[in-house]
N, C-alpha and C positions, 0 to 999 in steps of 0.2 A: 505493502500501500503506499502512495505516496507521501511522506510525512512531511513537517514541517507545518508553521503557522500559515494562517492566511485568513482573506478578510470573511469569505465566505463560502462555507461548504452547501454544494444540495445533493441529496440522495435520492438517486432514480432517474432516470434520463429519457421518460417518457416526451408527451408533449408539454405539459404543464412544467416537471423540471426543467425542462432545458428553456420555457417561457421565463419561467424564474432565474435562472442561470444569465441569460442573454442581459435581463433588466439590470441585474445586480454588476454583469459586467460593463455594461454602458454607463452605468453611473462612476466607472472609476474604480472597482473594487476587485478584486484577486479574487477567483472564483476557481471551486476545485467540483466535478460532479463524479461520484461514484456510482457506479453501475452494475448490476451481478451478474446479465448477460455479455456475452461476448463484443458486441455492437451498440451503441446507442439506438433510443427510439422507443421501446415499449409498446404502445399498441399501436402503431406507425409503421413499423419495419414493412418492407418488402424484399424477397426471395425467392429461389427457384425450389420451390415444393414439390412440383413433379417430373419435369426433364430438364433438362440442360437447354438453354437457352431460352427460357419459358420463367417470366418472372410474376409473381404471386403477391400479392399484398396479404400479411400474415394477419393481420386484423381488421383496421379501419380500411376502407375502398375508395368510398365518396365520400366529400369534404366539405359541405351547404355552410358547416360553422366557422371554416378557413378563413371565407373569404369576406363570413358577419362581422367576426368577431373584433372588438377593440383592439386586442392586443395584436391580431394578424392585419390590420386596417393599418395602423400606426408601424406595425414591422415592416411594410409592404411587399405582404406575402406576392401578391400576382408581379411585381418586379421583380422576384428572386429563383419564382418556379411557374412554368408553363402549367396552365390550368388547359383542359378542354371541357367545355360548356355545351353538352347535350342541347335540344332543343325541346327535349323531353324530358324533363325532370326525372319523375318516375310513374311507372306503369303500374294498373293492379289487373293482371288477366284475369279474364272470367272464362266459363265455359261459352263452346260452340262460335270460337272464334273471336267472341265479344274483347272488349275490355275496355276501363278506365282512364283516361288518359291528361296527364297532369302536363301541357304543356307550360314551355317557359311563358306564353304569351298568355295572361291570364285572359285576356277577351277570347282568344282562340279555343282555350278549357272552355270557358263559361256558353259559348258559340255549341262545342261538340255535345254537352251536357244536357240539351235541349230543355224538357220541363224544368230538372233542376240547375240550370244554368244560374236563372235569377239568383237563389238562395248560396249559390255556392260565393258569388261575386258580394253581396251580403256578409259572407262569413267571411274570406278573405281580402274584401276590398280594402277597408279601412284600416286595414293591419297592413294593406302593402303602403298605405298612404302616409302611414306614421311607422314605417321599417325600422328606422334607425331606432327611435324612442322603444320600437317594441323588443328588440335585441339588448337593447342597455338595460332594459327590467330586466329580462329573462336572463339574462349574464351577469347578474347584482344579488347578493342576497335579500332573500324575500322578507327579513325582517328590517330592511332599510325601506326607509321613507322614497318613494320614486321623485327621482325630477323631472319625469315628466308624468303628472299622475294619469292624463289621459291616455293615453297610450298604455299603461295599467290598466286601468279599468276598462278598455275595451279588450285589453287580451281575458282580464279574470272573466268579463261578463259572457267572453266566448265559451269558455270553460266551460263554465257551468252550464250554459243552455244546450252546451253540444254533448254534454255527459251525461242528458236524459237517457240516452239509447244507443245501440252500439251503431245504428246506421244516423243518428242526430239528427232525423225526422227526413233525411232525403229519399225521395221517390223512386230511382233507380237504384238497381244493386253497384249499377257504374261509379256514382256519385256516394254512395255508401259504405263501397267497396274502398271508395281510394280513401276515404277518411281515417277511416277501421286499417287499411291497411299503414298510412303513414305515421297512425299512432302507435301502432305495434309491436315499433320500433324500443319503446320502454319497457318491453318483457310484461306486459298484464293484461289482462282487461281491459280492453279499451276504450269501453266509457267511463273509466276512472277519471279523477281527474289530473294524477299524475302522466297519464298516458294522452290524455286528448291536451294537456300545456305543452308535451313534445309534440303530437298532431299537428297543434295550431303553428308553433313556431317552424316549426321542417314545412311543412306546406303553404307557410307566407314565402318561405327564402325560395320554393320549388317558383313560383312566380316571379319572383326577384330578378335583375339584369344577371345577379352571377351564378343564380340558378344553385345546382348540385353538381358541382364542377370535380371533375375526376384530374390529378395532377400526372401529368406523360413521365414515365416511367416509374409509376408508382407512390404509393403513399412515402415512401424513404427520402423522395425529394425536400418533402416539406422538414424533415428529420435533416436531413444533410445541410439547408439552407439555416435551420438554427443553429445547427454544429461550428460549421465555417463561420458564424458572427461570431461566436463565442471566442471562435481561436481568437477572430480577428483582434475581438477587445480584450486580449491576454487569460482568457479562461483555461481551463484544459478539463479533458475527460479519463475517467479510469474506470474502463472496464473490467470485467473479470473479477467486481470485487465487492462480495458480496459484503453488508452492515449487519453485525446480530447485536450490535451495543453502541449507545451514544457514547462511552466511553471509549471506543475504539476512534474517533474519530481524529483527526488532529483539532489542534488549537483555532477558534472560529470567534468574529464576532457575534456569527449570524449563521445559523444552523435552517435549512428549509426542507424538508422531507416530502418529497412523492411518493409515498408509502401511504397503506389503509391504515384507518384506527385500528385493526387489527395489529398490523404488522408496527403501529406506533407506540401501541401497547406491550408488545417485544421489548422492542430494542432502546424503549423508556426506562423499561422496567420500575425499579424501587428509586427511580429518581422522579417519577410522575409522581405527585398525590394519588391516595386511594381514590379517592371519589372522581378525578378525573378519568382514572383506568376503568373505574367503574361506568362511566358512560362511554367510556371507548367499547367496552364489553358489549353495551347493549346497541352498540350499530348493528342494525340489520343487513344483509347480504341477500341478493335478490336469485330468481331463477338464474339459467344460464343461458349460453349458445354453443352449438356444434354445429361444426366448419367442414365445410366438401370443396375443395378445388378441382377443377378440372380443365382439361385439353382437351378440344372437338379438332376434327379437320375441316373446319367450315363453322360459317355463324351461327348462331342456336337459330332453330327453325322453327321460330315460334307462329302460330296459328295465324297471328294478329300483325300484319305489318308494322303498323306504326309502333309495336312493342319493343320491334328491333332495334328504333332510335330512342327509346330509352336508356340512359345511362343505371339507372337501379330498376328492378321489377320485383312488386308485389304478389308472390303468389299464396293462393289459399281461399280463393272465391270472393263470396260478400261479405258484408259486415256481420250477417251473422254466423257463417264457418269461422268466419275469421275469429271473433269473438268468443265462438264454441272454444276452437282449439287452446285460447289464450287460458280461458276459464279450466281447463283439465290440466294445463299448465301448472299456475296456480293450484290445486288439489296436490300436487306431485306426481303425475302422472306424463308419461309420453302422449302426446297428443294423436289420435288416432289419422287424423286428416290435418298435417301440421300445419302455419303458418312456415313458409319460405321467404328469405329475400334476395335476391338474385343482382349480380353488378355485372357486366358484362363489358371491361376496359377495353379488349381490341377492338371492338365497333369504333372507338373515337383515339385509340392511342395503339395502332398497331406494332410499332416496339414492342410489346409487351410478347410477341412469340414469333417465330420463325414464319414467313409469306405459307400462308394455306393453311397457320393454327390457328385458331382462339383461345382465350385462358377466363374463363369463367370464374367467378368467385360466387358462394352462396352460403347461408349458413341459414340454421333452426333453430327455433328456442325449447330447450330440454331441460330437463328438474336437475336443479344444480347437484353438484361433484357425478354427471351422467358419465360412465365409461362408455356408452353406447357409439358404436359406429354407425352413423347417420347415411351413410351413402346411399341405401338404398331405397331411403323412404325420401330425402331429395331428388335423387334422380326421377322416381315413381311421380313426384310434383311435377317436377319441371316438362318429364314427360308427356303429361295431362294437358300441359297448353303449346306446347311445340313438339308436337308428333313427331317422332325420329331422333328427339337430343340423343337417346340412348344411344343408338347406332353411330353417332359421329364422335362418341367418345373413346379418345384414345390412350388417357392416362386420366389420372384422379387419386387423389389424394385427404385423405379423412384427419380431422383435429378434436377430439371428443373432448366436451367441456372437461373433465379430468385432466387430460391431457393441457388445455391452455394455462389453468395456475401454474404448471411445470416452466411455460415461456416465460409467460408473465405475472408475477406475484401481487400481483394487485388485484388481477382477476379469480377472485377470491370461488372457490369452487366452480370455473367456469363463467362467476357475474361480469360480463364482460365491462357493466356503469360502475364497478368498485362500491355497489353501495345500491339497495334498492331505489330506482325512482318513484316512491311513493312522493304526495302533496308531504307527508310529515317529516319525512325524509328531504327533501328540497325545502323546507322549511328549517329543519334542526341537522345540522352536512358537515359536521359529524354532531354539533351542537348546538341547541337556540339561542345564538349570536349574531351582532350584528357583523363582525370581524371574525368570523367562525376559523379561520386561517392560526388564531395566534393560541399556545399552547401556555400551561401554567408555568411554563420556562423560560426564564428568560434569553431573549433571541432563539428559538425557536420557533419553528413553523413547520404546521400544516399545508403542500400544494397541492393533492390531489386529486382525484374527481372525486374522492369522497367526501371533497367539502363544494362550497359552494363555488361556482354554480350549479357543477354535478358532471354528468357524463357527456363525452364527445371530444372532438378533435377543433379545439378552439383555444389552449392557452392560458385561457381564463383564470383558473385557478390559480396557476402560477405566476401572472400577472396580479392578482389580485394581493398576493402573498408575501409577493417582492417588495410592492411599493408600499405595504404594510410597515414590513420590517424598515425599509430603508427610513421611515418616517420614525418608528420608533425607536430603531438601533444608530442610527448613522446622523438623524436630525436632516435631512436631503429630500426633496423633492425626486419624482422621477422624471427618469433623463425621456432623451429623445430617442427610438428606438427606427428612425428613418435610415434607408439605405445610404 
């Protein structure tokens, strides 16, 4: 392990840890990042998981928050990373070759939804008009008084209204399925407030100018940009170094931990007050994801040609069927007809695979700690909406939920959100506080997705924690992050 004192130590090099490290290094402080894995990135690495020359995203693949978050906007991510922006942000594939299509153009989406078009506009139009304020509200601790109350009120009233039923009152399977599919990203019943909050935010961004972008070359490109900036400002990343105790760390004025509450309890140990440790142990983790990567000898043969234009595809039928699957999951069962999320990056970034081949990224929701290989279930689900898919498979690789934690310790039992994304745990993440990144230890901060504002590749938890530490410990304001 690197020794010697340093101004700031960061443990964990996911997007939040790197956001914290970049912010501190930009403030002129010496920064050392410790990462247990052999390379930085956490949930945003890319690798050859199937065949040589085929580049897959290990976890995150599509990044609506990367263009929307205040951290990445200040960092100028669009000047550092090339993105492909599909004209269809996401699609909800349905039987009979039908599909709900979330065009980036709201007017086009409204026209295609027919009788449900006006209701879709009423749901998302006002949010889009104030999207910066809506994102700011969603990316801040819920206990803080919002700077722009109208946007917050607009978001909350829509969450409450759309949570009355799985289909939110839409008349067509297309519109109801589209909202259910995007709400299911939260891994839970789609009409819960937490799921609707996620669905409304992601659904709004689907119609924003940046849409749901795909990084050229894979999610690793985002990590590489963050690491390059950190090193350009004197920071260092030490890989293959797992931290078991805060006592192992070199002397530092501030320590920022991109870890879960469970890990903080372990590495903080008896340095932490017993009451705080008890609160960390009460933090709940959610159900999990199981992933399958494919190589095909051509594009996915979707029954509906517009689905081929989508960067992300939700499978699972209409709202009632998607909700039924998520409710089975909430009872601890593997859904009989699972919800599946698919990304087809080769359609927009052909460099991911050799000519003639396509890489496909897919996951489904499973009970926490499940060791089941979901390849057959996911393949069958895709085949249902893309007849002939099975015959195009050249290779595949499965990552069960139980293996996700081995890849990234923050994915407790395969929970890719690093903590159940319920309303209660978005208010208290991990504690009920306006500054949930502070710990009882002077100079020690938690900055993972287990803190506000929660899951997603947005860097905001790390940025919030770093800005708090800069004021608390160093008495300085946050620096510019511009390229």
